[in-house]
NUVEXVEX-308199 format. One line per 10 residues: number of its first residue (from 0); for each residue y negated, x, z of C-alpha. Coordinates in steps of 0.1 Angstrom, whole numbers, m for minus. Last residue first. Example, Ala and Ser with C-alpha at 12.3 -4.5 7.8 and 13.67 -1.06 7.14 Angstrom:
2
1> 11 137 71 ~ 45 123 78
//
This chain:
580
579> m371 832 m496 ~ m390 827 m464 ~ m391 856 m440 ~ m383 847 m404 ~ m408 847 m375 ~ m393 854 m341 ~ m384 831 m312 ~ m377 839 m276 ~ m351 829 m249 ~ m349 813 m215
569> m320 803 m193 ~ m304 835 m181 ~ m332 860 m176 ~ m359 834 m169 ~ m337 817 m144 ~ m330 850 m127 ~ m367 859 m125 ~ m375 824 m112 ~ m389 797 m135 ~ m372 769 m117
559> m360 781 m82 ~ m334 803 m65 ~ m310 805 m95 ~ m277 811 m76 ~ m269 792 m44 ~ m299 770 m38 ~ m307 766 m76 ~ m271 756 m84 ~ m270 733 m53 ~ m301 715 m64
549> m286 710 m98 ~ m254 696 m82 ~ m274 672 m61 ~ m292 657 m92 ~ m326 646 m78 ~ m346 671 m100 ~ m330 656 m131 ~ m343 621 m126 ~ m322 589 m131 ~ m298 590 m102
539> m279 558 m96 ~ m269 558 m133 ~ m264 525 m151 ~ m299 526 m167 ~ m292 561 m182 ~ m258 552 m196 ~ m274 521 m210 ~ m300 542 m227 ~ m273 562 m245 ~ m255 530 m256
529> m288 516 m269 ~ m292 548 m290 ~ m257 545 m304 ~ m264 508 m314 ~ m297 518 m330 ~ m280 546 m350 ~ m253 521 m362 ~ m280 496 m372 ~ m295 524 m394 ~ m266 521 m419
519> m273 552 m441 ~ m236 560 m446 ~ m230 561 m408 ~ m205 590 m410 ~ m190 598 m376 ~ m212 625 m359 ~ m214 661 m370 ~ m245 656 m390 ~ m265 644 m360 ~ m277 608 m360
509> m271 603 m322 ~ m286 638 m318 ~ m321 625 m328 ~ m327 591 m345 ~ m328 608 m379 ~ m320 645 m374 ~ m343 674 m369 ~ m354 664 m334 ~ m389 674 m322 ~ m406 667 m289
499> m443 672 m284 ~ m465 677 m253 ~ m503 680 m248 ~ m513 665 m281 ~ m544 669 m302 ~ m547 657 m338 ~ m569 667 m368 ~ m572 703 m356 ~ m558 717 m388 ~ m527 731 m371
489> m522 699 m352 ~ m523 679 m384 ~ m499 702 m401 ~ m476 701 m370 ~ m473 663 m373 ~ m467 662 m410 ~ m441 690 m408 ~ m423 672 m380 ~ m422 641 m400 ~ m405 660 m428
479> m382 676 m402 ~ m368 643 m391 ~ m375 629 m357 ~ m410 634 m343 ~ m422 626 m307 ~ m458 628 m296 ~ m473 629 m261 ~ m510 627 m249 ~ m516 635 m213 ~ m547 617 m199
469> m559 638 m169 ~ m567 619 m137 ~ m539 635 m118 ~ m514 627 m145 ~ m522 597 m167 ~ m497 590 m194 ~ m502 586 m232 ~ m479 576 m260 ~ m470 586 m295 ~ m442 580 m321
459> m435 597 m354 ~ m406 589 m378 ~ m396 556 m364 ~ m361 557 m350 ~ m366 540 m317 ~ m380 552 m283 ~ m412 570 m275 ~ m432 538 m269 ~ m404 526 m246 ~ m411 553 m221
449> m386 541 m195 ~ m386 552 m159 ~ m414 534 m142 ~ m435 540 m111 ~ m432 578 m111 ~ m429 588 m75 ~ m460 608 m62 ~ m464 645 m56 ~ m487 645 m86 ~ m476 676 m105
439> m440 676 m93 ~ m436 639 m98 ~ m451 639 m133 ~ m431 670 m143 ~ m398 653 m134 ~ m401 620 m153 ~ m421 640 m180 ~ m391 661 m188 ~ m367 632 m192 ~ m391 614 m215
429> m397 647 m235 ~ m360 651 m241 ~ m353 614 m247 ~ m378 608 m275 ~ m351 609 m302 ~ m317 601 m286 ~ m290 623 m271 ~ m313 638 m244 ~ m311 603 m229 ~ m281 613 m209
419> m297 642 m190 ~ m324 618 m176 ~ m297 594 m165 ~ m286 621 m140 ~ m257 644 m142 ~ m227 656 m122 ~ m200 676 m141 ~ m209 712 m134 ~ m192 719 m101 ~ m173 697 m109
409> m148 681 m133 ~ m158 651 m154 ~ m142 618 m145 ~ m112 599 m158 ~ m106 567 m176 ~ m72 556 m187 ~ m62 561 m224 ~ m48 532 m245 ~ m77 531 m269 ~ m75 568 m276
399> m39 568 m286 ~ m34 606 m286 ~ m11 617 m315 ~ m21 653 m311 ~ m34 655 m347 ~ m53 622 m341 ~ m70 638 m311 ~ m78 669 m331 ~ m93 649 m359 ~ m115 630 m335
389> m127 663 m320 ~ m135 675 m355 ~ m156 644 m362 ~ m175 647 m329 ~ m183 683 m339 ~ m168 716 m328 ~ m185 746 m314 ~ m166 777 m302 ~ m177 807 m280 ~ m208 796 m262
379> m228 821 m243 ~ m218 848 m267 ~ m211 882 m253 ~ m232 912 m264 ~ m246 918 m229 ~ m256 881 m227 ~ m259 864 m260 ~ m283 837 m272 ~ m307 863 m286 ~ m280 874 m311
369> m277 839 m326 ~ m240 831 m329 ~ m240 799 m309 ~ m269 786 m330 ~ m248 787 m362 ~ m222 763 m348 ~ m250 743 m331 ~ m264 736 m366 ~ m234 713 m372 ~ m246 687 m346
359> m230 659 m327 ~ m216 686 m303 ~ m183 694 m286 ~ m190 728 m270 ~ m162 752 m261 ~ m167 780 m235 ~ m138 805 m233 ~ m136 823 m200 ~ m114 854 m198 ~ m144 877 m203
349> m161 860 m174 ~ m133 873 m151 ~ m125 843 m129 ~ m132 840 m92 ~ m139 803 m94 ~ m174 805 m78 ~ m181 838 m97 ~ m171 824 m131 ~ m190 792 m125 ~ m222 811 m116
339> m220 837 m144 ~ m200 827 m175 ~ m203 790 m169 ~ m241 794 m162 ~ m246 811 m196 ~ m225 786 m215 ~ m243 756 m198 ~ m276 770 m208 ~ m264 773 m244 ~ m252 737 m243
329> m286 726 m229 ~ m308 744 m255 ~ m325 776 m243 ~ m359 772 m228 ~ m388 791 m243 ~ m408 759 m248 ~ m425 760 m282 ~ m463 767 m285 ~ m465 804 m292 ~ m444 802 m323
319> m473 785 m341 ~ m481 812 m367 ~ m444 812 m377 ~ m446 776 m390 ~ m422 773 m419 ~ m396 799 m412 ~ m395 803 m374 ~ m405 767 m369 ~ m377 753 m392 ~ m351 776 m376
309> m360 764 m342 ~ m361 727 m353 ~ m326 732 m367 ~ m315 745 m333 ~ m324 712 m316 ~ m327 711 m278 ~ m364 702 m281 ~ m398 709 m266 ~ m432 718 m281 ~ m458 725 m254
299> m491 715 m268 ~ m507 734 m254 ~ m509 771 m245 ~ m515 777 m208 ~ m546 767 m188 ~ m530 773 m154 ~ m522 738 m142 ~ m511 723 m175 ~ m492 754 m186 ~ m475 756 m153
289> m465 720 m153 ~ m450 723 m188 ~ m430 754 m178 ~ m417 737 m147 ~ m408 706 m166 ~ m390 727 m192 ~ m370 746 m165 ~ m359 716 m145 ~ m354 695 m177 ~ m331 722 m191
279> m310 720 m159 ~ m307 682 m163 ~ m296 688 m199 ~ m271 713 m185 ~ m256 685 m164 ~ m257 662 m194 ~ m235 689 m211 ~ m207 674 m191 ~ m176 693 m181 ~ m139 693 m188
269> m118 720 m172 ~ m86 738 m182 ~ m86 722 m217 ~ m52 711 m228 ~ m56 683 m253 ~ m47 658 m225 ~ m78 670 m206 ~ m100 663 m236 ~ m85 628 m240 ~ m90 620 m203
259> m127 630 m205 ~ m131 609 m237 ~ m115 579 m221 ~ m140 581 m192 ~ m171 587 m214 ~ m163 558 m238 ~ m198 542 m239 ~ m197 519 m269 ~ m226 526 m291 ~ m209 520 m324
249> m181 494 m320 ~ m146 508 m313 ~ m121 513 m341 ~ m108 548 m333 ~ m133 570 m352 ~ m162 547 m341 ~ m151 555 m305 ~ m165 590 m308 ~ m200 577 m312 ~ m214 567 m277
239> m196 595 m258 ~ m206 622 m283 ~ m244 616 m280 ~ m246 631 m245 ~ m230 664 m255 ~ m195 673 m243 ~ m186 705 m225 ~ m152 723 m227 ~ m135 749 m207 ~ m108 774 m218
229> m95 799 m192 ~ m77 823 m215 ~ m46 843 m210 ~ m24 813 m217 ~ m35 812 m253 ~ m25 778 m267 ~ m60 763 m262 ~ m74 794 m280 ~ m52 789 m310 ~ m61 752 m312
219> m98 762 m311 ~ m95 785 m341 ~ m76 759 m361 ~ m103 733 m353 ~ m133 754 m362 ~ m140 738 m396 ~ m173 747 m412 ~ m191 714 m418 ~ m189 697 m452 ~ m208 696 m484
209> m191 691 m518 ~ m164 670 m501 ~ m177 638 m516 ~ m204 612 m509 ~ m229 638 m494 ~ m252 619 m470 ~ m243 635 m437 ~ m236 669 m452 ~ m271 670 m467 ~ m283 660 m432
199> m266 692 m420 ~ m295 705 m399 ~ m285 739 m410 ~ m321 750 m412 ~ m318 761 m448 ~ m348 782 m460 ~ m324 804 m478 ~ m301 834 m469 ~ m276 814 m448 ~ m273 788 m476
189> m259 816 m498 ~ m282 828 m525 ~ m280 813 m560 ~ m316 822 m566 ~ m326 794 m543 ~ m297 771 m537 ~ m274 750 m558 ~ m269 715 m572 ~ m251 718 m605 ~ m258 716 m642
179> m235 737 m665 ~ m224 706 m685 ~ m259 700 m696 ~ m286 721 m680 ~ m289 746 m651 ~ m299 742 m615 ~ m307 712 m594 ~ m323 721 m561 ~ m314 728 m525 ~ m331 747 m497
169> m364 729 m499 ~ m369 722 m462 ~ m391 690 m466 ~ m366 672 m443 ~ m370 638 m459 ~ m381 647 m495 ~ m366 681 m501 ~ m334 682 m481 ~ m327 645 m482 ~ m333 642 m519
159> m314 674 m527 ~ m284 662 m506 ~ m285 628 m524 ~ m285 645 m557 ~ m257 624 m572 ~ m247 655 m591 ~ m210 649 m587 ~ m204 680 m565 ~ m168 688 m558 ~ m169 722 m577
149> m202 729 m559 ~ m183 736 m526 ~ m209 742 m499 ~ m195 748 m464 ~ m221 743 m436 ~ m223 757 m401 ~ m212 793 m400 ~ m238 799 m427 ~ m217 821 m450 ~ m192 795 m462
139> m203 792 m499 ~ m176 783 m524 ~ m179 801 m558 ~ m183 779 m589 ~ m158 766 m616 ~ m167 736 m636 ~ m139 718 m654 ~ m132 718 m692 ~ m119 686 m708 ~ m98 655 m706
129> m113 619 m705 ~ m88 591 m701 ~ m83 595 m664 ~ m55 574 m651 ~ m50 553 m619 ~ m84 538 m616 ~ m82 505 m598 ~ m119 501 m595 ~ m117 499 m557 ~ m95 530 m557
119> m120 550 m578 ~ m148 537 m555 ~ m129 548 m524 ~ m123 583 m537 ~ m159 587 m548 ~ m171 575 m514 ~ m150 601 m496 ~ m141 594 m460 ~ m104 590 m465 ~ m102 627 m475
109> m136 642 m468 ~ m122 675 m456 ~ m100 678 m487 ~ m63 685 m482 ~ m50 652 m497 ~ m79 649 m522 ~ m70 681 m540 ~ m77 667 m574 ~ m108 687 m582 ~ m136 669 m601
99> m147 673 m637 ~ m126 644 m651 ~ m133 625 m619 ~ m169 621 m628 ~ m161 609 m663 ~ m136 584 m648 ~ m163 571 m625 ~ m187 566 m654 ~ m160 549 m676 ~ m150 526 m648
89> m186 516 m641 ~ m192 509 m678 ~ m161 487 m680 ~ m172 468 m649 ~ m207 461 m664 ~ m194 451 m698 ~ m167 428 m683 ~ m194 410 m663 ~ m193 412 m625 ~ m229 421 m617
79> m244 396 m640 ~ m282 393 m638 ~ m307 367 m649 ~ m344 375 m646 ~ m367 345 m645 ~ m396 365 m630 ~ m389 402 m630 ~ m365 424 m609 ~ m371 461 m604 ~ m345 485 m619
69> m337 517 m599 ~ m307 507 m577 ~ m293 482 m603 ~ m290 507 m631 ~ m293 488 m663 ~ m269 474 m690 ~ m288 455 m716 ~ m284 420 m731 ~ m321 414 m726 ~ m322 381 m707
59> m286 385 m696 ~ m293 417 m676 ~ m259 434 m671 ~ m252 456 m641 ~ m247 493 m638 ~ m244 506 m602 ~ m224 537 m611 ~ m253 552 m629 ~ m249 585 m610 ~ m285 598 m610
49> m303 565 m605 ~ m332 583 m590 ~ m344 555 m568 ~ m340 573 m534 ~ m358 556 m505 ~ m368 578 m476 ~ m394 577 m449 ~ m372 576 m418 ~ m376 539 m413 ~ m369 532 m450
39> m335 548 m451 ~ m322 536 m485 ~ m300 561 m503 ~ m285 556 m538 ~ m264 582 m554 ~ m229 567 m552 ~ m234 530 m557 ~ m211 500 m559 ~ m228 465 m562 ~ m218 441 m534
29> m233 406 m534 ~ m243 397 m499 ~ m271 375 m514 ~ m297 397 m497 ~ m277 427 m510 ~ m281 414 m545 ~ m319 415 m542 ~ m318 451 m529 ~ m296 462 m558 ~ m317 444 m584
19> m347 463 m571 ~ m377 446 m554 ~ m410 452 m571 ~ m422 416 m567 ~ m409 402 m535 ~ m377 381 m537 ~ m368 345 m546 ~ m331 339 m550 ~ m309 317 m572 ~ m272 323 m574
9> m254 321 m608 ~ m241 357 m606 ~ m277 368 m597 ~ m305 346 m607 ~ m341 356 m602 ~ m374 341 m589 ~ m404 363 m583 ~ m426 364 m552 ~ m461 378 m551 ~ m471 393 m517
//
């Protein structure tokens, strides 16, 4: 590749031809502020729209100001990122953005996490010199997952880029012209009535409070203070390796014990582990996979615990709804078992039990309200909060997270295997399922536990495994755009697989939209994934079917995987949805 020599703030550097000024400056550790730029190469996204123009720098050779994120370098190019002209231009641009922005920062959901707020502070902006009319748009809260407030939109178009390019969902688009331009949805419908899958990746990349999760904190506090309710909580595998980021711990640090103590201090009557339900999901999915293999059932089996993937399939691939596993997601399975088996064991009226899920995902909020995930009109899961919302509650309660002692999950639904833990990372669901399915089909122990080919945050990964002389082909996709590419090939007959796992978010649940903001830093996702796999490696039991609590559940209540009772409580169905 041809190299070009450039000078940035007096520093010489040689970079590949086509490199942007922003990328070249990063290699010299020179910071250029941005608001619209995204660079997530490993999940097939690089945004070079230069929508916000905040990254203006001066090119000495031409005397022009250019956007660093979208301008490639050339041989002999000399750049000044700190010139008076560049700084003045940035200040003017940010002031113009602020002139049409609400000033309710203290009560905004993104307060202290807002990139616009931080940039204004870094530039020392204390007065806005531009006065004028402000946009006024209705706020959309219909989805139960995502709140969209166009009044806080700065037209950076990150959300549009992620929704259309990375996820290929197409729920967001730029509407209008001039001052009346805003990022909206199809025909100005609420997000609930569009192709939105509620994956929340738009929330994850939005630099302001224009896109946030629906806040369930107030509702949960009221339930915790209601003595007539038995309030129990479950925590997803990805929570324990990310919650610490909100309290100064390094990403990926396993804080399971402290998290359990914190939840008990908040007032929950019992604290359980969604990993237990992940083991339960493995039992049902492995049984389903084994039956399809043995009896000539529909392949590939498409497995996931991701509600956004379900929405995507129902809308975008309704002709392929016969391939997904019928298993409910782990937290929904947990809710069902809590209001049946647990209620009976504890002699508690199911109507008095409130099931709370702490999830890395905003789509779980919508999922918990799906009618097919109810039992006799009662929701399996009553309240869903995100990792960020849990952190807010701990801070509200004045809990010093770093000083907490470690505690253990409560039983009868607190024991889990390493297989349940890896559900939190892309590739983990199918890896956990194959660990069990292989031993059931062959009657032999699996010689190795880790399917390294299916790990990492590459968009599509594949591997093969021999089961009774049959070569089983497995594919894993993370990101809905990658899912589309994979399913299109299968639909056209260009590829054949026996089992597929799909996660809507980059890296899987560790990169969920309810996790602490990673701002596009993929090293954070890698650290979270390594934390997940360390939990697995440190477990004495690494296969779901060896979990003694799972065995007990089947012995006492469910009878066997795929039984009539298991089908009734743990499985669901999908239906085509119209596309707007």
